[in-house]
Structure formats: C-alpha cells, structure tokens
C-alpha positions in Angstrom: 58.1 169.4 136.6 59.4 166.7 139.0 57.4 164.4 141.5 57.9 164.6 145.2 60.4 162.3 146.5 62.0 162.0 143.2 65.7 161.7 143.0 67.5 164.3 140.9 71.3 165.7 140.3 72.2 169.3 139.6 73.8 170.6 136.5 76.1 173.3 136.7 77.3 176.0 139.0 74.8 178.5 140.5 74.9 182.0 142.5 72.6 182.5 145.7 70.2 185.1 144.1 67.8 185.5 147.2 67.3 184.3 150.5 63.8 184.0 151.3 61.5 182.9 154.0 61.6 179.1 154.0 64.3 178.7 151.1 67.1 180.0 149.1 67.1 180.7 145.5 69.8 179.8 143.1 70.4 181.1 139.8 72.6 179.3 137.3 75.9 180.8 137.1 76.9 181.0 133.5 80.4 182.0 132.9 81.4 184.2 130.0 81.4 187.8 131.2 85.0 188.9 132.1 83.7 190.4 135.6 81.8 187.5 136.7 84.4 185.2 135.7 87.0 186.8 137.4 84.6 187.0 140.5 83.9 183.4 140.2 87.7 182.3 140.2 88.7 184.6 143.0 85.8 183.5 145.2 85.5 180.0 144.1 82.4 177.7 144.9 81.5 175.5 147.8 81.0 172.0 146.9 78.3 170.3 148.7 78.5 166.4 149.3 75.6 164.3 148.5 74.5 164.3 152.3 74.2 168.0 151.8 77.2 168.9 153.8 79.4 171.2 152.7 83.3 171.3 152.4 84.4 174.6 154.1 80.9 176.0 154.1 80.3 179.1 156.0 76.5 179.5 155.1 74.4 180.8 152.6 75.0 184.5 151.4 73.6 186.4 148.4 76.2 186.3 146.0 77.9 183.1 147.1 78.8 180.3 144.2 77.8 176.6 144.6 78.3 173.4 142.7 76.1 171.0 144.3 77.3 167.4 143.6 75.2 164.3 144.4 71.5 162.9 144.2 68.9 165.0 146.1 65.4 164.5 146.7 62.6 166.7 145.3 60.5 168.3 148.0 58.0 170.2 145.8 58.0 171.1 141.9 56.2 173.3 139.5 56.4 174.2 135.7 59.6 176.1 136.4 61.3 175.8 139.8 61.9 172.8 142.2 62.6 172.9 145.8 65.2 170.3 147.0 66.6 169.7 150.6 70.4 170.6 150.8 71.5 169.6 154.6 68.8 171.3 156.6 68.0 173.9 153.9 65.3 174.2 151.1 66.9 175.5 147.8 65.1 176.4 144.8 66.6 175.3 141.5 65.5 176.2 137.8 64.1 172.7 136.2 66.3 172.9 133.3 69.3 172.4 135.6 68.0 169.1 137.3 68.3 165.8 135.8 66.3 162.8 136.8 68.2 159.7 138.5 66.7 156.2 138.7 
C-alpha cells in the first residue's frame, strides 16, 4: 500500500481493462502468447510523458496498450491497487507494478 501524495514509477506495459466511472483500470500486459504479442506489436503502445501528456494519444479505449513513463503522484491506495493521476485522468494500477521514488 502506498501513501497519498507519494511519488511512484510504473513498471511494465499495460492494457486498458475497463473504463469505469471516475477512473480507468489498467492490467499488466505480459507478452508471451503469440496472439497477444502480435496485437501488441501491430498496435504498439502510447508512451506517456512524466507530466501525463501522451505522445500521439487518441484517448483511452478498452484494449489499448500503454507504457507509462515518468514519476506520478499517488491519489489513493489499498492493499491491491493504487490510483494515480495521468494527465487529468485517474488510473488504477496493481501495486506490484509500482516502485517507490524518493
């Protein structure tokens, strides 16, 4: 669990699992299966700058791939998930994919 306003970095690539009211849920994307790796390679990913702005960002859509780079601030956290602000959107990330930054 992370503290509110704590700084974190995000590890790995993600896919948009679900767009919920108030936040977007991301799941880690583990390459390995042929079909999912081919989709990842063909569709690519959107890389987010540390200020939350995206390079060639066309919005959040279920199934999109993202690699979030930079340092982000924790909005809230529980034992499993942490919500961070990416641009003006609240995004939910599994805790095991976050690394504390001092």
